[in-house]
Predicted model as a PDB file, atoms N, CA, C, CB and O in Angstrom, pLDDT in the B-factor column:
MODEL        1                                                                  
ATOM      1  N   MET A   1       4.090 -10.666   7.647  1.00 90.00           N  
ATOM      2  CA  MET A   1       3.190  -9.528   7.637  1.00 90.00           C  
ATOM      3  C   MET A   1       3.622  -8.586   6.522  1.00 90.00           C  
ATOM      4  CB  MET A   1       3.180  -8.804   9.013  1.00 90.00           C  
ATOM      5  O   MET A   1       4.811  -8.357   6.303  1.00 90.00           O  
ATOM      6  N   ILE A   2       2.644  -8.053   5.836  1.00 94.00           N  
ATOM      7  CA  ILE A   2       2.886  -7.064   4.790  1.00 94.00           C  
ATOM      8  C   ILE A   2       2.563  -5.692   5.371  1.00 94.00           C  
ATOM      9  CB  ILE A   2       2.027  -7.358   3.503  1.00 94.00           C  
ATOM     10  O   ILE A   2       1.502  -5.492   5.963  1.00 94.00           O  
ATOM     11  N   ILE A   3       3.496  -4.741   5.195  1.00 96.00           N  
ATOM     12  CA  ILE A   3       3.227  -3.374   5.649  1.00 96.00           C  
ATOM     13  C   ILE A   3       3.368  -2.418   4.468  1.00 96.00           C  
ATOM     14  CB  ILE A   3       4.193  -2.966   6.808  1.00 96.00           C  
ATOM     15  O   ILE A   3       4.115  -2.672   3.524  1.00 96.00           O  
ATOM     16  N   TYR A   4       2.643  -1.333   4.546  1.00 97.00           N  
ATOM     17  CA  TYR A   4       2.559  -0.380   3.439  1.00 97.00           C  
ATOM     18  C   TYR A   4       3.135   0.983   3.788  1.00 97.00           C  
ATOM     19  CB  TYR A   4       1.126  -0.221   3.008  1.00 97.00           C  
ATOM     20  O   TYR A   4       2.737   1.983   3.192  1.00 97.00           O  
ATOM     21  N   ASP A   5       4.062   1.049   4.738  1.00 95.00           N  
ATOM     22  CA  ASP A   5       4.630   2.326   5.160  1.00 95.00           C  
ATOM     23  C   ASP A   5       5.298   3.079   4.005  1.00 95.00           C  
ATOM     24  CB  ASP A   5       5.637   2.097   6.271  1.00 95.00           C  
ATOM     25  O   ASP A   5       5.200   4.303   3.924  1.00 95.00           O  
ATOM     26  N   LYS A   6       5.966   2.358   3.125  1.00 96.00           N  
ATOM     27  CA  LYS A   6       6.642   3.003   2.001  1.00 96.00           C  
ATOM     28  C   LYS A   6       5.656   3.690   1.059  1.00 96.00           C  
ATOM     29  CB  LYS A   6       7.464   1.981   1.231  1.00 96.00           C  
ATOM     30  O   LYS A   6       5.990   4.689   0.423  1.00 96.00           O  
ATOM     31  N   LEU A   7       4.444   3.151   0.972  1.00 97.00           N  
ATOM     32  CA  LEU A   7       3.434   3.710   0.083  1.00 97.00           C  
ATOM     33  C   LEU A   7       3.207   5.187   0.364  1.00 97.00           C  
ATOM     34  CB  LEU A   7       2.126   2.946   0.222  1.00 97.00           C  
ATOM     35  O   LEU A   7       3.159   5.999  -0.561  1.00 97.00           O  
ATOM     36  N   TRP A   8       3.070   5.533   1.618  1.00 96.00           N  
ATOM     37  CA  TRP A   8       2.756   6.921   1.982  1.00 96.00           C  
ATOM     38  C   TRP A   8       3.920   7.846   1.657  1.00 96.00           C  
ATOM     39  CB  TRP A   8       2.408   7.021   3.475  1.00 96.00           C  
ATOM     40  O   TRP A   8       3.707   8.999   1.282  1.00 96.00           O  
ATOM     41  N   ASP A   9       5.152   7.354   1.796  1.00 96.00           N  
ATOM     42  CA  ASP A   9       6.326   8.152   1.439  1.00 96.00           C  
ATOM     43  C   ASP A   9       6.369   8.405  -0.066  1.00 96.00           C  
ATOM     44  CB  ASP A   9       7.616   7.448   1.896  1.00 96.00           C  
ATOM     45  O   ASP A   9       6.631   9.525  -0.506  1.00 96.00           O  
ATOM     46  N   VAL A  10       6.112   7.366  -0.847  1.00 97.00           N  
ATOM     47  CA  VAL A  10       6.135   7.503  -2.310  1.00 97.00           C  
ATOM     48  C   VAL A  10       5.016   8.433  -2.765  1.00 97.00           C  
ATOM     49  CB  VAL A  10       5.998   6.118  -2.997  1.00 97.00           C  
ATOM     50  O   VAL A  10       5.220   9.259  -3.654  1.00 97.00           O  
ATOM     51  N   MET A  11       3.842   8.305  -2.167  1.00 96.00           N  
ATOM     52  CA  MET A  11       2.734   9.197  -2.525  1.00 96.00           C  
ATOM     53  C   MET A  11       3.110  10.648  -2.252  1.00 96.00           C  
ATOM     54  CB  MET A  11       1.458   8.821  -1.744  1.00 96.00           C  
ATOM     55  O   MET A  11       2.825  11.527  -3.066  1.00 96.00           O  
ATOM     56  N   LYS A  12       3.741  10.900  -1.127  1.00 96.00           N  
ATOM     57  CA  LYS A  12       4.148  12.264  -0.780  1.00 96.00           C  
ATOM     58  C   LYS A  12       5.174  12.782  -1.789  1.00 96.00           C  
ATOM     59  CB  LYS A  12       4.730  12.311   0.656  1.00 96.00           C  
ATOM     60  O   LYS A  12       5.076  13.919  -2.252  1.00 96.00           O  
ATOM     61  N   GLU A  13       6.161  11.944  -2.127  1.00 96.00           N  
ATOM     62  CA  GLU A  13       7.182  12.330  -3.109  1.00 96.00           C  
ATOM     63  C   GLU A  13       6.555  12.685  -4.452  1.00 96.00           C  
ATOM     64  CB  GLU A  13       8.199  11.199  -3.294  1.00 96.00           C  
ATOM     65  O   GLU A  13       6.999  13.618  -5.121  1.00 96.00           O  
ATOM     66  N   LYS A  14       5.521  11.940  -4.847  1.00 94.00           N  
ATOM     67  CA  LYS A  14       4.882  12.137  -6.154  1.00 94.00           C  
ATOM     68  C   LYS A  14       3.771  13.182  -6.110  1.00 94.00           C  
ATOM     69  CB  LYS A  14       4.319  10.820  -6.659  1.00 94.00           C  
ATOM     70  O   LYS A  14       3.194  13.519  -7.144  1.00 94.00           O  
ATOM     71  N   GLY A  15       3.467  13.697  -4.914  1.00 95.00           N  
ATOM     72  CA  GLY A  15       2.432  14.714  -4.781  1.00 95.00           C  
ATOM     73  C   GLY A  15       1.019  14.181  -4.984  1.00 95.00           C  
ATOM     74  O   GLY A  15       0.141  14.891  -5.475  1.00 95.00           O  
ATOM     75  N   ILE A  16       0.809  12.928  -4.603  1.00 96.00           N  
ATOM     76  CA  ILE A  16      -0.507  12.303  -4.744  1.00 96.00           C  
ATOM     77  C   ILE A  16      -1.083  12.073  -3.354  1.00 96.00           C  
ATOM     78  CB  ILE A  16      -0.418  10.959  -5.544  1.00 96.00           C  
ATOM     79  O   ILE A  16      -0.508  11.350  -2.540  1.00 96.00           O  
ATOM     80  N   SER A  17      -2.223  12.695  -3.096  1.00 95.00           N  
ATOM     81  CA  SER A  17      -2.872  12.584  -1.789  1.00 95.00           C  
ATOM     82  C   SER A  17      -3.878  11.440  -1.781  1.00 95.00           C  
ATOM     83  CB  SER A  17      -3.566  13.903  -1.419  1.00 95.00           C  
ATOM     84  O   SER A  17      -4.221  10.888  -2.827  1.00 95.00           O  
ATOM     85  N   GLN A  18      -4.339  11.097  -0.596  1.00 94.00           N  
ATOM     86  CA  GLN A  18      -5.397  10.092  -0.483  1.00 94.00           C  
ATOM     87  C   GLN A  18      -6.645  10.570  -1.210  1.00 94.00           C  
ATOM     88  CB  GLN A  18      -5.717   9.793   1.001  1.00 94.00           C  
ATOM     89  O   GLN A  18      -7.307   9.791  -1.895  1.00 94.00           O  
ATOM     90  N   ASN A  19      -6.959  11.828  -1.063  1.00 94.00           N  
ATOM     91  CA  ASN A  19      -8.125  12.393  -1.727  1.00 94.00           C  
ATOM     92  C   ASN A  19      -8.002  12.251  -3.248  1.00 94.00           C  
ATOM     93  CB  ASN A  19      -8.298  13.873  -1.338  1.00 94.00           C  
ATOM     94  O   ASN A  19      -8.984  11.961  -3.931  1.00 94.00           O  
ATOM     95  N   CYS A  20      -6.818  12.454  -3.756  1.00 95.00           N  
ATOM     96  CA  CYS A  20      -6.551  12.280  -5.187  1.00 95.00           C  
ATOM     97  C   CYS A  20      -6.800  10.829  -5.608  1.00 95.00           C  
ATOM     98  CB  CYS A  20      -5.096  12.693  -5.522  1.00 95.00           C  
ATOM     99  O   CYS A  20      -7.350  10.576  -6.679  1.00 95.00           O  
ATOM    100  N   LEU A  21      -6.397   9.885  -4.768  1.00 93.00           N  
ATOM    101  CA  LEU A  21      -6.641   8.478  -5.077  1.00 93.00           C  
ATOM    102  C   LEU A  21      -8.133   8.202  -5.202  1.00 93.00           C  
ATOM    103  CB  LEU A  21      -6.025   7.577  -4.001  1.00 93.00           C  
ATOM    104  O   LEU A  21      -8.563   7.471  -6.093  1.00 93.00           O  
ATOM    105  N   TYR A  22      -8.925   8.793  -4.300  1.00 92.00           N  
ATOM    106  CA  TYR A  22     -10.375   8.581  -4.329  1.00 92.00           C  
ATOM    107  C   TYR A  22     -10.987   9.193  -5.586  1.00 92.00           C  
ATOM    108  CB  TYR A  22     -11.033   9.181  -3.074  1.00 92.00           C  
ATOM    109  O   TYR A  22     -11.703   8.531  -6.337  1.00 92.00           O  
ATOM    110  N   LYS A  23     -10.683  10.484  -5.794  1.00 94.00           N  
ATOM    111  CA  LYS A  23     -11.369  11.248  -6.838  1.00 94.00           C  
ATOM    112  C   LYS A  23     -10.853  10.970  -8.248  1.00 94.00           C  
ATOM    113  CB  LYS A  23     -11.241  12.709  -6.549  1.00 94.00           C  
ATOM    114  O   LYS A  23     -11.640  10.832  -9.184  1.00 94.00           O  
ATOM    115  N   ASN A  24      -9.541  10.890  -8.396  1.00 95.00           N  
ATOM    116  CA  ASN A  24      -8.961  10.808  -9.746  1.00 95.00           C  
ATOM    117  C   ASN A  24      -8.699   9.389 -10.226  1.00 95.00           C  
ATOM    118  CB  ASN A  24      -7.681  11.573  -9.788  1.00 95.00           C  
ATOM    119  O   ASN A  24      -8.652   9.138 -11.430  1.00 95.00           O  
ATOM    120  N   TYR A  25      -8.528   8.459  -9.290  1.00 94.00           N  
ATOM    121  CA  TYR A  25      -8.124   7.112  -9.693  1.00 94.00           C  
ATOM    122  C   TYR A  25      -9.118   6.025  -9.289  1.00 94.00           C  
ATOM    123  CB  TYR A  25      -6.784   6.796  -9.103  1.00 94.00           C  
ATOM    124  O   TYR A  25      -8.932   4.859  -9.638  1.00 94.00           O  
ATOM    125  N   GLY A  26     -10.159   6.388  -8.568  1.00 92.00           N  
ATOM    126  CA  GLY A  26     -11.190   5.421  -8.223  1.00 92.00           C  
ATOM    127  C   GLY A  26     -10.805   4.392  -7.176  1.00 92.00           C  
ATOM    128  O   GLY A  26     -11.433   3.338  -7.079  1.00 92.00           O  
ATOM    129  N   VAL A  27      -9.770   4.693  -6.386  1.00 93.00           N  
ATOM    130  CA  VAL A  27      -9.391   3.785  -5.294  1.00 93.00           C  
ATOM    131  C   VAL A  27     -10.417   3.998  -4.175  1.00 93.00           C  
ATOM    132  CB  VAL A  27      -7.894   4.054  -4.782  1.00 93.00           C  
ATOM    133  O   VAL A  27     -10.679   5.134  -3.780  1.00 93.00           O  
ATOM    134  N   SER A  28     -10.983   2.931  -3.677  1.00 92.00           N  
ATOM    135  CA  SER A  28     -12.038   3.066  -2.661  1.00 92.00           C  
ATOM    136  C   SER A  28     -11.449   3.475  -1.306  1.00 92.00           C  
ATOM    137  CB  SER A  28     -12.820   1.740  -2.519  1.00 92.00           C  
ATOM    138  O   SER A  28     -10.302   3.171  -0.978  1.00 92.00           O  
ATOM    139  N   ARG A  29     -12.261   4.154  -0.560  1.00 93.00           N  
ATOM    140  CA  ARG A  29     -11.856   4.562   0.791  1.00 93.00           C  
ATOM    141  C   ARG A  29     -11.595   3.333   1.660  1.00 93.00           C  
ATOM    142  CB  ARG A  29     -12.943   5.458   1.440  1.00 93.00           C  
ATOM    143  O   ARG A  29     -10.724   3.353   2.530  1.00 93.00           O  
ATOM    144  N   ALA A  30     -12.351   2.271   1.420  1.00 95.00           N  
ATOM    145  CA  ALA A  30     -12.165   1.038   2.192  1.00 95.00           C  
ATOM    146  C   ALA A  30     -10.776   0.450   1.940  1.00 95.00           C  
ATOM    147  CB  ALA A  30     -13.256   0.003   1.831  1.00 95.00           C  
ATOM    148  O   ALA A  30     -10.126  -0.020   2.874  1.00 95.00           O  
ATOM    149  N   GLN A  31     -10.319   0.473   0.697  1.00 94.00           N  
ATOM    150  CA  GLN A  31      -8.991  -0.059   0.388  1.00 94.00           C  
ATOM    151  C   GLN A  31      -7.906   0.801   1.019  1.00 94.00           C  
ATOM    152  CB  GLN A  31      -8.782  -0.142  -1.130  1.00 94.00           C  
ATOM    153  O   GLN A  31      -6.919   0.274   1.533  1.00 94.00           O  
ATOM    154  N   VAL A  32      -8.078   2.122   0.984  1.00 94.00           N  
ATOM    155  CA  VAL A  32      -7.092   3.011   1.615  1.00 94.00           C  
ATOM    156  C   VAL A  32      -7.060   2.765   3.118  1.00 94.00           C  
ATOM    157  CB  VAL A  32      -7.418   4.502   1.318  1.00 94.00           C  
ATOM    158  O   VAL A  32      -5.987   2.737   3.720  1.00 94.00           O  
ATOM    159  N   TYR A  33      -8.216   2.589   3.720  1.00 96.00           N  
ATOM    160  CA  TYR A  33      -8.276   2.281   5.155  1.00 96.00           C  
ATOM    161  C   TYR A  33      -7.490   1.001   5.441  1.00 96.00           C  
ATOM    162  CB  TYR A  33      -9.753   2.130   5.629  1.00 96.00           C  
ATOM    163  O   TYR A  33      -6.712   0.939   6.393  1.00 96.00           O  
ATOM    164  N   ARG A  34      -7.701  -0.014   4.607  1.00 96.00           N  
ATOM    165  CA  ARG A  34      -7.031  -1.294   4.813  1.00 96.00           C  
ATOM    166  C   ARG A  34      -5.516  -1.133   4.644  1.00 96.00           C  
ATOM    167  CB  ARG A  34      -7.576  -2.356   3.827  1.00 96.00           C  
ATOM    168  O   ARG A  34      -4.748  -1.748   5.384  1.00 96.00           O  
ATOM    169  N   LEU A  35      -5.086  -0.328   3.697  1.00 96.00           N  
ATOM    170  CA  LEU A  35      -3.659  -0.063   3.504  1.00 96.00           C  
ATOM    171  C   LEU A  35      -3.084   0.641   4.727  1.00 96.00           C  
ATOM    172  CB  LEU A  35      -3.427   0.788   2.237  1.00 96.00           C  
ATOM    173  O   LEU A  35      -2.000   0.294   5.196  1.00 96.00           O  
ATOM    174  N   LYS A  36      -3.798   1.615   5.232  1.00 95.00           N  
ATOM    175  CA  LYS A  36      -3.315   2.375   6.399  1.00 95.00           C  
ATOM    176  C   LYS A  36      -3.165   1.497   7.630  1.00 95.00           C  
ATOM    177  CB  LYS A  36      -4.265   3.526   6.709  1.00 95.00           C  
ATOM    178  O   LYS A  36      -2.346   1.779   8.506  1.00 95.00           O  
ATOM    179  N   HIS A  37      -3.955   0.435   7.696  1.00 96.00           N  
ATOM    180  CA  HIS A  37      -3.929  -0.452   8.860  1.00 96.00           C  
ATOM    181  C   HIS A  37      -3.234  -1.783   8.560  1.00 96.00           C  
ATOM    182  CB  HIS A  37      -5.347  -0.713   9.344  1.00 96.00           C  
ATOM    183  O   HIS A  37      -3.382  -2.753   9.303  1.00 96.00           O  
ATOM    184  N   ASN A  38      -2.476  -1.813   7.466  1.00 95.00           N  
ATOM    185  CA  ASN A  38      -1.706  -3.007   7.071  1.00 95.00           C  
ATOM    186  C   ASN A  38      -2.565  -4.265   7.044  1.00 95.00           C  
ATOM    187  CB  ASN A  38      -0.532  -3.215   8.023  1.00 95.00           C  
ATOM    188  O   ASN A  38      -2.153  -5.332   7.498  1.00 95.00           O  
ATOM    189  N   GLN A  39      -3.761  -4.113   6.505  1.00 95.00           N  
ATOM    190  CA  GLN A  39      -4.670  -5.241   6.364  1.00 95.00           C  
ATOM    191  C   GLN A  39      -4.613  -5.770   4.933  1.00 95.00           C  
ATOM    192  CB  GLN A  39      -6.116  -4.833   6.740  1.00 95.00           C  
ATOM    193  O   GLN A  39      -3.931  -5.203   4.079  1.00 95.00           O  
ATOM    194  N   VAL A  40      -5.319  -6.838   4.685  1.00 94.00           N  
ATOM    195  CA  VAL A  40      -5.345  -7.467   3.368  1.00 94.00           C  
ATOM    196  C   VAL A  40      -6.005  -6.526   2.353  1.00 94.00           C  
ATOM    197  CB  VAL A  40      -6.098  -8.823   3.424  1.00 94.00           C  
ATOM    198  O   VAL A  40      -7.063  -5.955   2.619  1.00 94.00           O  
ATOM    199  N   VAL A  41      -5.369  -6.373   1.196  1.00 94.00           N  
ATOM    200  CA  VAL A  41      -5.954  -5.597   0.103  1.00 94.00           C  
ATOM    201  C   VAL A  41      -5.916  -6.427  -1.170  1.00 94.00           C  
ATOM    202  CB  VAL A  41      -5.202  -4.250  -0.095  1.00 94.00           C  
ATOM    203  O   VAL A  41      -5.148  -7.384  -1.278  1.00 94.00           O  
ATOM    204  N   TYR A  42      -6.740  -6.058  -2.120  1.00 92.00           N  
ATOM    205  CA  TYR A  42      -6.764  -6.751  -3.398  1.00 92.00           C  
ATOM    206  C   TYR A  42      -5.456  -6.523  -4.142  1.00 92.00           C  
ATOM    207  CB  TYR A  42      -7.955  -6.284  -4.247  1.00 92.00           C  
ATOM    208  O   TYR A  42      -4.883  -5.436  -4.088  1.00 92.00           O  
ATOM    209  N   THR A  43      -4.994  -7.547  -4.829  1.00 93.00           N  
ATOM    210  CA  THR A  43      -3.794  -7.377  -5.657  1.00 93.00           C  
ATOM    211  C   THR A  43      -4.061  -6.387  -6.785  1.00 93.00           C  
ATOM    212  CB  THR A  43      -3.333  -8.733  -6.236  1.00 93.00           C  
ATOM    213  O   THR A  43      -3.140  -5.717  -7.251  1.00 93.00           O  
ATOM    214  N   SER A  44      -5.299  -6.291  -7.221  1.00 93.00           N  
ATOM    215  CA  SER A  44      -5.632  -5.307  -8.262  1.00 93.00           C  
ATOM    216  C   SER A  44      -5.416  -3.880  -7.747  1.00 93.00           C  
ATOM    217  CB  SER A  44      -7.098  -5.489  -8.731  1.00 93.00           C  
ATOM    218  O   SER A  44      -5.054  -2.990  -8.517  1.00 93.00           O  
ATOM    219  N   THR A  45      -5.636  -3.665  -6.452  1.00 94.00           N  
ATOM    220  CA  THR A  45      -5.378  -2.349  -5.862  1.00 94.00           C  
ATOM    221  C   THR A  45      -3.882  -2.070  -5.851  1.00 94.00           C  
ATOM    222  CB  THR A  45      -5.953  -2.265  -4.428  1.00 94.00           C  
ATOM    223  O   THR A  45      -3.453  -0.962  -6.174  1.00 94.00           O  
ATOM    224  N   LEU A  46      -3.093  -3.062  -5.484  1.00 95.00           N  
ATOM    225  CA  LEU A  46      -1.634  -2.880  -5.484  1.00 95.00           C  
ATOM    226  C   LEU A  46      -1.125  -2.623  -6.902  1.00 95.00           C  
ATOM    227  CB  LEU A  46      -0.931  -4.120  -4.880  1.00 95.00           C  
ATOM    228  O   LEU A  46      -0.244  -1.789  -7.111  1.00 95.00           O  
ATOM    229  N   ASP A  47      -1.682  -3.341  -7.864  1.00 95.00           N  
ATOM    230  CA  ASP A  47      -1.318  -3.138  -9.266  1.00 95.00           C  
ATOM    231  C   ASP A  47      -1.650  -1.711  -9.695  1.00 95.00           C  
ATOM    232  CB  ASP A  47      -2.048  -4.157 -10.173  1.00 95.00           C  
ATOM    233  O   ASP A  47      -0.840  -1.046 -10.341  1.00 95.00           O  
ATOM    234  N   MET A  48      -2.842  -1.246  -9.333  1.00 95.00           N  
ATOM    235  CA  MET A  48      -3.257   0.109  -9.687  1.00 95.00           C  
ATOM    236  C   MET A  48      -2.335   1.147  -9.051  1.00 95.00           C  
ATOM    237  CB  MET A  48      -4.709   0.354  -9.253  1.00 95.00           C  
ATOM    238  O   MET A  48      -1.935   2.109  -9.706  1.00 95.00           O  
ATOM    239  N   LEU A  49      -2.001   0.954  -7.786  1.00 96.00           N  
ATOM    240  CA  LEU A  49      -1.122   1.895  -7.092  1.00 96.00           C  
ATOM    241  C   LEU A  49       0.262   1.931  -7.727  1.00 96.00           C  
ATOM    242  CB  LEU A  49      -1.009   1.525  -5.615  1.00 96.00           C  
ATOM    243  O   LEU A  49       0.860   2.999  -7.861  1.00 96.00           O  
ATOM    244  N   CYS A  50       0.769   0.771  -8.115  1.00 96.00           N  
ATOM    245  CA  CYS A  50       2.077   0.736  -8.780  1.00 96.00           C  
ATOM    246  C   CYS A  50       2.040   1.499 -10.099  1.00 96.00           C  
ATOM    247  CB  CYS A  50       2.518  -0.718  -9.025  1.00 96.00           C  
ATOM    248  O   CYS A  50       2.994   2.198 -10.442  1.00 96.00           O  
ATOM    249  N   LYS A  51       0.946   1.370 -10.836  1.00 96.00           N  
ATOM    250  CA  LYS A  51       0.806   2.114 -12.095  1.00 96.00           C  
ATOM    251  C   LYS A  51       0.714   3.611 -11.832  1.00 96.00           C  
ATOM    252  CB  LYS A  51      -0.435   1.639 -12.870  1.00 96.00           C  
ATOM    253  O   LYS A  51       1.385   4.403 -12.493  1.00 96.00           O  
ATOM    254  N   ILE A  52      -0.113   3.996 -10.873  1.00 96.00           N  
ATOM    255  CA  ILE A  52      -0.299   5.412 -10.545  1.00 96.00           C  
ATOM    256  C   ILE A  52       1.023   6.043 -10.119  1.00 96.00           C  
ATOM    257  CB  ILE A  52      -1.349   5.576  -9.430  1.00 96.00           C  
ATOM    258  O   ILE A  52       1.357   7.150 -10.541  1.00 96.00           O  
ATOM    259  N   LEU A  53       1.765   5.333  -9.283  1.00 96.00           N  
ATOM    260  CA  LEU A  53       3.005   5.866  -8.704  1.00 96.00           C  
ATOM    261  C   LEU A  53       4.243   5.539  -9.542  1.00 96.00           C  
ATOM    262  CB  LEU A  53       3.189   5.321  -7.301  1.00 96.00           C  
ATOM    263  O   LEU A  53       5.359   5.912  -9.181  1.00 96.00           O  
ATOM    264  N   GLN A  54       4.039   4.845 -10.656  1.00 96.00           N  
ATOM    265  CA  GLN A  54       5.127   4.480 -11.566  1.00 96.00           C  
ATOM    266  C   GLN A  54       6.251   3.745 -10.843  1.00 96.00           C  
ATOM    267  CB  GLN A  54       5.680   5.725 -12.248  1.00 96.00           C  
ATOM    268  O   GLN A  54       7.425   4.099 -10.955  1.00 96.00           O  
ATOM    269  N   CYS A  55       5.863   2.723 -10.105  1.00 96.00           N  
ATOM    270  CA  CYS A  55       6.832   1.910  -9.362  1.00 96.00           C  
ATOM    271  C   CYS A  55       7.660   1.065 -10.323  1.00 96.00           C  
ATOM    272  CB  CYS A  55       6.112   1.003  -8.337  1.00 96.00           C  
ATOM    273  O   CYS A  55       7.171   0.619 -11.360  1.00 96.00           O  
ATOM    274  N   GLU A  56       8.900   0.858  -9.967  1.00 94.00           N  
ATOM    275  CA  GLU A  56       9.737  -0.068 -10.715  1.00 94.00           C  
ATOM    276  C   GLU A  56       9.504  -1.491 -10.220  1.00 94.00           C  
ATOM    277  CB  GLU A  56      11.225   0.315 -10.589  1.00 94.00           C  
ATOM    278  O   GLU A  56       9.682  -2.458 -10.961  1.00 94.00           O  
ATOM    279  N   ASP A  57       9.107  -1.603  -8.963  1.00 95.00           N  
ATOM    280  CA  ASP A  57       8.884  -2.902  -8.331  1.00 95.00           C  
ATOM    281  C   ASP A  57       7.884  -2.688  -7.204  1.00 95.00           C  
ATOM    282  CB  ASP A  57      10.229  -3.533  -7.797  1.00 95.00           C  
ATOM    283  O   ASP A  57       7.800  -1.600  -6.636  1.00 95.00           O  
ATOM    284  N   ILE A  58       7.139  -3.718  -6.888  1.00 95.00           N  
ATOM    285  CA  ILE A  58       6.149  -3.590  -5.808  1.00 95.00           C  
ATOM    286  C   ILE A  58       6.820  -3.263  -4.473  1.00 95.00           C  
ATOM    287  CB  ILE A  58       5.332  -4.887  -5.676  1.00 95.00           C  
ATOM    288  O   ILE A  58       6.191  -2.686  -3.587  1.00 95.00           O  
ATOM    289  N   SER A  59       8.081  -3.626  -4.332  1.00 96.00           N  
ATOM    290  CA  SER A  59       8.791  -3.321  -3.086  1.00 96.00           C  
ATOM    291  C   SER A  59       8.987  -1.813  -2.892  1.00 96.00           C  
ATOM    292  CB  SER A  59      10.149  -4.025  -3.072  1.00 96.00           C  
ATOM    293  O   SER A  59       9.426  -1.378  -1.827  1.00 96.00           O  
ATOM    294  N   ASP A  60       8.663  -1.017  -3.914  1.00 97.00           N  
ATOM    295  CA  ASP A  60       8.698   0.434  -3.749  1.00 97.00           C  
ATOM    296  C   ASP A  60       7.625   0.898  -2.767  1.00 97.00           C  
ATOM    297  CB  ASP A  60       8.513   1.130  -5.102  1.00 97.00           C  
ATOM    298  O   ASP A  60       7.771   1.945  -2.136  1.00 97.00           O  
ATOM    299  N   ILE A  61       6.533   0.112  -2.635  1.00 97.00           N  
ATOM    300  CA  ILE A  61       5.425   0.535  -1.772  1.00 97.00           C  
ATOM    301  C   ILE A  61       5.056  -0.485  -0.694  1.00 97.00           C  
ATOM    302  CB  ILE A  61       4.215   0.815  -2.614  1.00 97.00           C  
ATOM    303  O   ILE A  61       4.258  -0.186   0.194  1.00 97.00           O  
ATOM    304  N   VAL A  62       5.633  -1.686  -0.766  1.00 97.00           N  
ATOM    305  CA  VAL A  62       5.268  -2.778   0.137  1.00 97.00           C  
ATOM    306  C   VAL A  62       6.517  -3.367   0.780  1.00 97.00           C  
ATOM    307  CB  VAL A  62       4.484  -3.874  -0.618  1.00 97.00           C  
ATOM    308  O   VAL A  62       7.552  -3.507   0.129  1.00 97.00           O  
ATOM    309  N   THR A  63       6.415  -3.710   2.055  1.00 96.00           N  
ATOM    310  CA  THR A  63       7.502  -4.387   2.753  1.00 96.00           C  
ATOM    311  C   THR A  63       6.957  -5.659   3.383  1.00 96.00           C  
ATOM    312  CB  THR A  63       8.146  -3.462   3.829  1.00 96.00           C  
ATOM    313  O   THR A  63       5.880  -5.658   3.979  1.00 96.00           O  
ATOM    314  N   TYR A  64       7.709  -6.740   3.247  1.00 95.00           N  
ATOM    315  CA  TYR A  64       7.353  -8.006   3.890  1.00 95.00           C  
ATOM    316  C   TYR A  64       8.194  -8.168   5.147  1.00 95.00           C  
ATOM    317  CB  TYR A  64       7.563  -9.213   2.921  1.00 95.00           C  
ATOM    318  O   TYR A  64       9.423  -8.114   5.097  1.00 95.00           O  
ATOM    319  N   LEU A  65       7.528  -8.364   6.260  1.00 91.00           N  
ATOM    320  CA  LEU A  65       8.195  -8.665   7.526  1.00 91.00           C  
ATOM    321  C   LEU A  65       7.726 -10.034   7.983  1.00 91.00           C  
ATOM    322  CB  LEU A  65       7.897  -7.571   8.612  1.00 91.00           C  
ATOM    323  O   LEU A  65       6.534 -10.229   8.219  1.00 91.00           O  
ATOM    324  N   PRO A  66       8.645 -10.992   8.113  1.00 90.00           N  
ATOM    325  CA  PRO A  66       8.220 -12.321   8.568  1.00 90.00           C  
ATOM    326  C   PRO A  66       7.627 -12.244   9.975  1.00 90.00           C  
ATOM    327  CB  PRO A  66       9.409 -13.308   8.545  1.00 90.00           C  
ATOM    328  O   PRO A  66       8.063 -11.448  10.807  1.00 90.00           O  
ATOM    329  N   ASP A  67       6.640 -13.075  10.217  1.00 84.00           N  
ATOM    330  CA  ASP A  67       6.072 -13.165  11.563  1.00 84.00           C  
ATOM    331  C   ASP A  67       7.127 -13.746  12.496  1.00 84.00           C  
ATOM    332  CB  ASP A  67       4.772 -14.038  11.575  1.00 84.00           C  
ATOM    333  O   ASP A  67       7.921 -14.589  12.078  1.00 84.00           O  
ATOM    334  N   PRO A  68       7.147 -13.313  13.741  1.00 83.00           N  
ATOM    335  CA  PRO A  68       8.105 -13.894  14.676  1.00 83.00           C  
ATOM    336  C   PRO A  68       7.777 -15.367  14.903  1.00 83.00           C  
ATOM    337  CB  PRO A  68       8.100 -13.121  16.017  1.00 83.00           C  
ATOM    338  O   PRO A  68       6.613 -15.762  14.836  1.00 83.00           O  
ATOM    339  N   PRO A  69       8.794 -16.176  15.168  1.00 84.00           N  
ATOM    340  CA  PRO A  69       8.532 -17.609  15.413  1.00 84.00           C  
ATOM    341  C   PRO A  69       7.679 -17.764  16.680  1.00 84.00           C  
ATOM    342  CB  PRO A  69       9.881 -18.412  15.556  1.00 84.00           C  
ATOM    343  O   PRO A  69       7.780 -16.961  17.608  1.00 84.00           O  
ATOM    344  N   PRO A  70       6.843 -18.799  16.705  1.00 83.00           N  
ATOM    345  CA  PRO A  70       6.022 -19.011  17.904  1.00 83.00           C  
ATOM    346  C   PRO A  70       6.898 -19.354  19.101  1.00 83.00           C  
ATOM    347  CB  PRO A  70       4.991 -20.131  17.665  1.00 83.00           C  
ATOM    348  O   PRO A  70       7.958 -19.965  18.973  1.00 83.00           O  
ATOM    349  N   GLU A  71       6.428 -18.949  20.242  1.00 81.00           N  
ATOM    350  CA  GLU A  71       7.168 -19.245  21.478  1.00 81.00           C  
ATOM    351  C   GLU A  71       7.033 -20.732  21.812  1.00 81.00           C  
ATOM    352  CB  GLU A  71       6.647 -18.369  22.663  1.00 81.00           C  
ATOM    353  O   GLU A  71       5.993 -21.348  21.580  1.00 81.00           O  
ATOM    354  N   ALA A  72       8.088 -21.274  22.349  1.00 69.00           N  
ATOM    355  CA  ALA A  72       8.058 -22.700  22.751  1.00 69.00           C  
ATOM    356  C   ALA A  72       7.159 -22.841  23.977  1.00 69.00           C  
ATOM    357  CB  ALA A  72       9.513 -23.245  23.061  1.00 69.00           C  
ATOM    358  O   ALA A  72       7.120 -21.963  24.838  1.00 69.00           O  
ATOM    359  N   PRO A  73       6.438 -23.962  24.041  1.00 72.00           N  
ATOM    360  CA  PRO A  73       5.538 -24.173  25.210  1.00 72.00           C  
ATOM    361  C   PRO A  73       6.269 -24.420  26.500  1.00 72.00           C  
ATOM    362  CB  PRO A  73       4.623 -25.333  24.958  1.00 72.00           C  
ATOM    363  O   PRO A  73       5.638 -24.609  27.540  1.00 72.00           O  
TER     364      PRO A  73                                                      
ENDMDL                                                                          
END                                                                             
């Protein structure tokens, strides 16, 4: 599972609000909704966010958590 919890922290540190993403950078509200709910987003959106936030690595805004192993029957 991919989670975007770090994204909101970095945005706060950089002083960039969700509203700023909509108005100044053209990020759609649908993509922000999907980020907030850890849903699938376009890689182009992640690329744009990394540029906006001047990330050194995508891991600055994204965390990968492996799915738990399935339970044995």
